[in-house]
Legacy VTK file of the C-alpha trace (Angstrom):
# vtk DataFile Version 3.0
C-alpha trace
ASCII
DATASET POLYDATA
POINTS 472 float
-0.245 0.019 0.261
2.019 3.186 -1.231
1.529 5.533 1.519
1.075 9.065 1.540
2.958 12.136 2.072
0.985 14.433 3.197
1.371 15.749 6.957
-0.895 15.850 9.294
-2.701 19.659 9.908
-1.512 19.585 13.413
2.189 19.998 12.173
4.095 23.387 14.180
6.283 24.615 12.135
9.486 26.502 12.938
8.826 29.457 10.544
11.608 31.984 12.133
14.030 29.651 11.540
12.286 28.225 7.694
12.412 31.784 6.681
15.706 32.909 7.844
17.924 29.652 5.539
15.328 30.481 2.604
15.995 33.802 2.613
19.659 33.513 2.967
19.555 30.952 0.190
17.388 33.391 -2.146
20.326 35.736 -1.436
21.222 33.995 -4.817
18.936 35.250 -6.927
19.559 38.803 -5.341
22.896 38.450 -7.017
21.504 36.966 -9.825
19.089 40.096 -10.966
21.597 42.530 -9.872
24.066 40.754 -12.162
22.234 40.340 -14.900
20.937 43.446 -15.461
23.905 45.952 -14.330
25.158 45.902 -17.839
22.657 47.625 -19.348
23.572 50.937 -17.501
26.679 50.785 -17.677
26.943 49.763 -21.535
26.883 53.670 -22.984
29.841 53.662 -20.217
32.140 51.028 -20.844
31.978 51.187 -24.267
33.208 54.301 -25.297
35.640 53.611 -22.314
36.877 50.156 -24.313
36.759 52.049 -27.949
33.968 49.098 -28.320
31.670 52.236 -30.038
30.073 50.633 -33.579
31.643 47.507 -33.587
29.004 45.295 -33.099
31.153 41.695 -32.640
32.775 43.316 -29.699
29.361 44.710 -28.221
27.640 41.615 -28.315
31.062 39.808 -27.068
30.890 42.200 -23.651
26.929 41.661 -23.328
26.794 38.464 -24.137
30.245 36.712 -21.769
27.804 37.156 -18.608
25.337 34.454 -20.884
28.128 32.305 -21.954
29.398 32.113 -17.887
25.426 31.250 -17.404
25.507 27.809 -19.467
28.490 26.926 -18.179
27.260 27.367 -14.272
24.167 25.467 -15.402
25.646 22.604 -17.292
28.835 22.218 -14.251
26.167 22.605 -11.493
23.860 19.412 -12.152
27.662 16.827 -11.181
28.501 18.741 -8.550
25.488 19.358 -6.398
24.562 16.226 -6.756
28.038 14.985 -5.748
29.083 17.644 -3.072
25.500 19.314 -2.212
23.411 22.582 -2.536
24.940 24.091 0.100
28.582 24.193 -0.829
27.999 25.106 -4.218
26.398 27.861 -3.247
28.751 29.028 -0.547
31.159 28.539 -4.354
28.456 30.717 -5.948
29.012 33.748 -3.387
33.041 33.746 -3.748
32.146 33.877 -7.778
29.771 36.866 -7.311
32.446 38.533 -5.343
35.549 38.004 -6.934
33.404 39.352 -10.832
32.247 42.277 -9.162
35.167 43.129 -7.281
37.226 41.774 -10.830
35.172 43.548 -13.320
35.099 46.833 -11.506
38.746 47.567 -11.610
39.144 45.706 -15.077
42.274 46.883 -17.075
41.556 46.048 -20.453
38.472 44.487 -22.298
39.930 40.911 -21.999
39.957 41.503 -17.980
36.219 42.648 -18.275
34.775 39.980 -20.061
37.040 37.660 -17.771
35.148 38.685 -14.729
31.770 39.280 -16.183
32.337 35.784 -17.155
33.093 34.907 -13.653
29.661 36.601 -12.739
27.928 34.228 -14.917
29.284 30.743 -14.088
27.897 32.481 -10.202
24.270 33.347 -12.227
24.382 29.760 -13.644
25.011 28.066 -9.997
22.609 30.152 -8.221
19.784 30.480 -11.045
19.485 26.449 -10.269
20.966 25.764 -6.787
18.829 28.340 -4.458
15.067 27.508 -5.907
15.934 24.200 -5.996
17.782 24.280 -1.918
14.485 25.754 -1.006
12.309 23.287 -2.529
14.234 20.584 -0.935
13.420 22.308 2.315
10.273 23.379 2.412
6.789 21.699 3.546
4.464 21.045 0.679
1.728 23.831 1.476
4.073 26.849 1.800
7.055 25.395 -0.949
4.721 27.320 -3.628
5.572 30.958 -1.962
8.823 30.366 -0.529
10.512 29.594 -3.563
8.701 32.563 -4.750
11.056 33.946 -2.661
13.530 33.241 -5.077
12.233 35.433 -7.553
11.390 38.256 -5.513
14.643 38.653 -4.616
16.207 38.259 -8.523
13.633 41.335 -8.849
14.815 43.372 -5.851
18.409 42.469 -7.483
16.966 43.494 -10.764
15.866 47.173 -9.021
18.682 47.602 -7.362
20.690 47.706 -10.107
18.735 49.897 -12.427
18.584 52.413 -8.949
22.050 52.037 -8.572
22.408 52.598 -12.290
20.726 55.551 -12.453
21.938 57.140 -9.190
25.460 56.788 -9.770
25.129 57.992 -13.416
25.513 62.057 -13.561
23.424 63.744 -16.574
24.521 63.199 -19.883
23.552 66.016 -22.535
21.403 64.789 -25.133
24.343 66.118 -28.120
27.200 64.004 -25.825
29.771 62.603 -28.308
31.374 59.108 -27.590
34.886 61.515 -26.951
33.034 63.398 -24.629
31.282 60.371 -22.737
34.725 58.773 -22.864
36.625 61.238 -20.633
33.315 62.146 -18.263
33.684 60.843 -14.683
30.803 58.577 -15.964
32.834 56.707 -18.477
36.127 56.624 -16.380
35.047 56.048 -12.927
31.042 55.855 -12.989
30.712 52.782 -14.840
33.441 50.709 -12.707
31.406 51.968 -8.979
28.134 50.439 -10.647
29.622 46.991 -11.313
31.811 47.163 -7.699
28.419 48.120 -6.018
27.167 44.534 -5.950
30.378 43.432 -3.840
28.936 44.212 -0.512
25.903 41.717 -0.741
28.132 39.197 -2.955
30.604 38.903 0.119
27.415 38.888 2.773
26.268 35.799 0.364
29.512 34.105 0.660
29.921 34.582 4.373
26.161 33.796 5.896
25.411 30.689 3.689
28.504 28.519 6.017
26.172 29.256 8.846
22.861 27.906 6.496
22.108 24.217 6.542
22.560 21.139 4.055
19.367 19.652 1.791
17.853 17.338 4.237
17.011 15.546 0.742
20.481 15.554 -0.399
21.697 14.300 2.843
19.612 11.238 2.874
19.820 10.372 -1.217
23.218 9.575 0.578
22.609 7.862 3.659
23.076 10.431 5.649
19.894 9.970 7.579
20.467 11.568 10.499
21.553 14.231 9.690
18.782 15.193 7.618
16.328 14.094 10.755
17.721 16.883 12.761
17.444 19.357 10.305
13.696 18.501 9.697
12.969 18.797 13.331
14.253 22.140 12.862
11.993 22.618 10.289
8.257 20.998 11.660
9.434 19.021 14.868
10.706 15.182 15.453
7.690 13.336 13.995
7.131 15.613 10.708
11.052 14.734 10.291
10.717 11.471 10.910
7.778 11.293 8.383
9.686 13.062 5.987
13.184 10.804 6.514
10.943 7.442 5.879
8.595 9.516 2.709
11.990 10.529 1.073
13.554 7.093 1.489
10.583 5.471 -0.363
11.760 7.633 -3.162
15.467 5.901 -3.580
15.894 2.295 -4.277
19.236 1.158 -2.085
21.337 0.948 -5.461
20.533 4.724 -6.260
22.115 6.142 -2.436
24.710 8.007 -3.316
24.459 7.805 -6.658
24.853 10.316 -9.688
23.102 9.083 -13.323
23.159 11.086 -15.966
22.566 8.325 -17.972
19.205 7.869 -15.655
17.316 11.121 -17.956
16.857 9.193 -20.604
14.064 6.570 -19.176
11.356 7.032 -20.728
9.236 7.880 -18.095
12.453 10.509 -16.848
12.935 11.465 -20.492
9.217 13.060 -20.203
9.309 14.826 -17.211
12.465 16.552 -17.884
11.163 17.170 -21.252
7.886 19.465 -19.485
10.911 21.254 -17.951
13.036 21.982 -20.536
10.154 23.565 -22.651
8.851 25.681 -19.918
12.039 27.130 -18.831
12.642 27.793 -22.344
9.078 29.210 -22.622
9.764 31.788 -19.810
12.762 33.068 -21.850
10.592 32.702 -25.251
7.366 34.252 -24.491
9.527 37.618 -24.598
10.080 40.256 -21.941
12.888 39.987 -21.407
14.144 41.968 -25.086
11.898 44.896 -22.659
15.009 44.359 -19.688
17.945 44.180 -22.293
16.999 46.183 -24.724
14.931 48.828 -22.663
16.656 51.595 -24.632
16.285 50.404 -27.782
12.078 49.517 -27.020
10.929 52.724 -25.233
13.088 55.072 -28.108
10.875 52.968 -30.707
7.751 53.782 -28.576
8.956 57.555 -28.840
10.908 58.196 -25.469
14.199 60.112 -24.911
16.971 59.270 -22.723
15.645 60.904 -19.610
12.676 59.825 -19.714
13.749 55.849 -21.167
15.952 56.107 -17.474
12.813 57.003 -15.360
10.575 54.305 -17.484
13.384 51.604 -16.732
13.278 52.774 -13.247
9.003 52.116 -13.420
9.380 48.950 -15.160
11.888 47.573 -12.541
8.967 49.114 -9.647
6.469 47.619 -11.141
7.957 43.816 -11.259
8.561 44.012 -7.699
4.852 44.709 -6.614
3.284 42.336 -8.756
6.160 39.514 -7.961
4.314 40.396 -4.356
0.807 39.147 -5.751
3.098 35.752 -7.680
3.737 35.184 -3.845
0.204 35.465 -2.179
-1.510 33.622 -4.561
0.753 30.787 -5.905
-0.294 28.370 -3.096
-3.922 29.418 -3.928
-4.824 29.523 -7.029
-1.797 26.765 -8.122
0.795 26.823 -10.709
-0.877 25.505 -13.704
-3.593 28.331 -13.336
-1.134 31.072 -12.957
1.120 29.614 -15.553
-1.897 29.676 -18.395
-2.719 33.039 -17.105
0.749 35.089 -17.987
0.901 33.283 -21.544
-2.711 34.504 -22.290
-2.636 37.898 -20.936
1.075 38.291 -22.561
-0.886 36.615 -26.052
-2.989 39.354 -25.673
-1.093 43.092 -24.457
1.446 41.514 -27.337
-1.186 41.617 -30.206
-1.950 45.114 -28.392
1.458 46.266 -28.265
2.769 45.111 -31.916
-0.725 46.883 -33.298
0.732 50.314 -31.423
4.575 49.994 -33.110
2.419 49.579 -36.664
0.374 52.698 -35.910
3.262 54.660 -34.964
1.640 55.275 -31.667
4.174 56.853 -28.959
3.711 58.684 -25.292
2.059 56.756 -22.394
-0.164 54.167 -24.048
3.215 52.237 -24.866
4.626 52.785 -21.253
1.095 51.443 -19.742
1.186 48.850 -22.454
4.927 47.680 -21.658
4.302 48.512 -17.912
0.989 46.136 -17.926
3.672 43.109 -20.340
5.697 42.949 -17.214
2.680 42.984 -14.806
1.456 39.684 -16.077
4.911 38.047 -16.394
6.109 39.132 -13.034
3.019 37.297 -10.817
2.981 34.588 -13.390
5.390 32.976 -15.858
8.460 34.964 -14.098
8.358 32.669 -10.548
5.754 30.305 -11.550
8.099 28.922 -13.438
11.162 28.554 -11.665
9.037 26.890 -8.596
7.540 24.236 -11.183
10.649 23.187 -12.101
12.154 23.077 -8.666
9.531 20.491 -7.782
8.275 18.543 -10.244
12.038 15.827 -10.765
12.870 13.125 -8.893
15.052 12.933 -5.898
17.503 10.911 -7.172
17.999 12.984 -10.680
17.153 16.649 -9.394
20.627 17.956 -9.289
21.332 16.405 -13.113
17.901 17.698 -14.105
17.404 20.882 -13.089
20.764 21.280 -14.431
19.413 20.890 -18.219
16.347 22.791 -17.209
18.290 25.845 -16.092
20.501 25.483 -19.335
17.862 25.182 -21.311
16.816 28.765 -19.903
19.620 30.139 -20.206
19.626 28.779 -23.756
16.913 30.365 -24.530
17.875 33.551 -22.826
21.265 33.906 -25.183
19.149 33.056 -28.513
16.140 35.274 -27.756
19.225 38.419 -26.646
21.026 37.510 -30.195
18.037 37.059 -32.108
15.891 40.202 -31.115
17.761 42.867 -32.660
17.452 40.644 -36.181
14.118 40.666 -35.555
13.896 44.124 -34.730
15.608 44.965 -37.874
13.718 42.539 -40.230
10.116 42.622 -38.823
9.851 46.002 -37.157
8.982 46.184 -33.403
5.469 45.584 -34.157
6.313 42.010 -36.288
8.227 41.324 -33.429
5.987 41.508 -30.361
3.688 39.788 -32.437
6.076 36.849 -33.110
5.999 36.753 -29.065
2.389 36.632 -29.117
2.266 34.340 -31.255
4.917 31.722 -29.116
2.542 32.839 -26.271
-0.789 31.592 -27.721
1.352 27.893 -28.701
2.790 28.196 -24.684
-0.547 28.725 -23.423
-1.781 25.731 -25.040
1.140 23.432 -24.017
0.994 24.200 -20.449
-2.844 23.202 -20.584
-2.310 19.593 -22.256
0.764 18.861 -20.178
1.452 20.517 -16.955
-0.581 18.987 -14.121
-1.355 20.684 -10.694
1.196 20.692 -8.411
0.401 23.022 -5.410
-0.198 21.153 -1.683
1.959 17.705 -2.832
5.321 16.615 -1.162
8.287 16.820 -3.437
7.409 12.674 -3.438
3.996 12.345 -4.203
4.322 14.833 -7.062
7.015 12.570 -8.243
5.117 9.441 -7.946
2.332 11.168 -9.492
4.386 11.906 -12.413
6.161 9.161 -12.992
3.452 6.901 -12.499
1.798 8.898 -15.592
LINES 1 473
472 0 1 2 3 4 5 6 7 8 9 10 11 12 13 14 15 16 17 18 19 20 21 22 23 24 25 26 27 28 29 30 31 32 33 34 35 36 37 38 39 40 41 42 43 44 45 46 47 48 49 50 51 52 53 54 55 56 57 58 59 60 61 62 63 64 65 66 67 68 69 70 71 72 73 74 75 76 77 78 79 80 81 82 83 84 85 86 87 88 89 90 91 92 93 94 95 96 97 98 99 100 101 102 103 104 105 106 107 108 109 110 111 112 113 114 115 116 117 118 119 120 121 122 123 124 125 126 127 128 129 130 131 132 133 134 135 136 137 138 139 140 141 142 143 144 145 146 147 148 149 150 151 152 153 154 155 156 157 158 159 160 161 162 163 164 165 166 167 168 169 170 171 172 173 174 175 176 177 178 179 180 181 182 183 184 185 186 187 188 189 190 191 192 193 194 195 196 197 198 199 200 201 202 203 204 205 206 207 208 209 210 211 212 213 214 215 216 217 218 219 220 221 222 223 224 225 226 227 228 229 230 231 232 233 234 235 236 237 238 239 240 241 242 243 244 245 246 247 248 249 250 251 252 253 254 255 256 257 258 259 260 261 262 263 264 265 266 267 268 269 270 271 272 273 274 275 276 277 278 279 280 281 282 283 284 285 286 287 288 289 290 291 292 293 294 295 296 297 298 299 300 301 302 303 304 305 306 307 308 309 310 311 312 313 314 315 316 317 318 319 320 321 322 323 324 325 326 327 328 329 330 331 332 333 334 335 336 337 338 339 340 341 342 343 344 345 346 347 348 349 350 351 352 353 354 355 356 357 358 359 360 361 362 363 364 365 366 367 368 369 370 371 372 373 374 375 376 377 378 379 380 381 382 383 384 385 386 387 388 389 390 391 392 393 394 395 396 397 398 399 400 401 402 403 404 405 406 407 408 409 410 411 412 413 414 415 416 417 418 419 420 421 422 423 424 425 426 427 428 429 430 431 432 433 434 435 436 437 438 439 440 441 442 443 444 445 446 447 448 449 450 451 452 453 454 455 456 457 458 459 460 461 462 463 464 465 466 467 468 469 470 471
């Protein structure tokens, strides 16, 4: 007889301890968000400094070096986290973020700039995989959605921090300023360095605090360290809760799978189906198109008729909206469920893109276009942005979670890289209107896929989800 994974309602969770370790782990998301976005505000200043203005290949190299690092970090995280544990690899990501912040700020030439950006990208690849996975593995089923969504909240806070830091550090630039003037200005010599260097303080704090966070109990059980896992889970929900959880985790691990890390298991038909679900959802989160607004905000707002000063303000507005509506996701993900929010996000973005593309086609400008852009970010922030991370952190079986997460996160960053590189080409060939219509069509396809393939996982333990998906 299959034992149920649902905990009795009488369990009294130690919320102070749970929130503390989840918030520390989620600092990886904050650094991910900051490191990912800060380069956009520094771009107008480091390009003249390094003499790469008007050099598309070198400009693309500077923008993509961190993305290449993300792909590397996502690949290595699978094998390393299943071998060395979630905690150690999160400590490693904190160290990489710290080195990247200091090194990029002190870069002496274009090559060193890209090397340190690449190191930061590896840190992003690790943190984007491990932070939501760790939180999912320590969280009780009934509150896992909102706790994992905290990771998305810290990502958004990191994005907003970078936008505000860039905005406040940069001195005013005349509208007719030449590249030579920008290069020789304080912004061009010193200011852009402070934009990157400001990440040092939170990165060092994350690195330090992770030494005080316990290892994931599910990783410990996988490696036969049941008593250590039981002690950690007892700090979450008491002795009875801990005993039940350890027994349930062991039920999903055959004896020969203890301490084994086998990527070939991902090719088993049942596991391959679950992996495919995670990969497609991860890629769709990027190819829904919203991230072009963050990566190419200048081009998007210029096409809507905004000048330089208004663009800077518009970017900050998008960051604030992103933050506010992430709170909506945290409040609703365990109430409405993952599937419903994902479908809402895909359908909502498809509708907004249809109107936005029409606005660009009719050459509309001004507040209306800003409202549509903000509406798209709001829709994304309360649905696809956080909920995708929740889903891919909980659908994979215990024995291959690290490896499967690394594949899904690698796919996510591969999708992000493809999106970043193709937007200028699409914008040139199709125009802003055609590009957003294309993203709208992708969102329609995503809606249909989610409706057909994604089961509801709210309120279920990771082991219960594993049994249902493996049996389906």
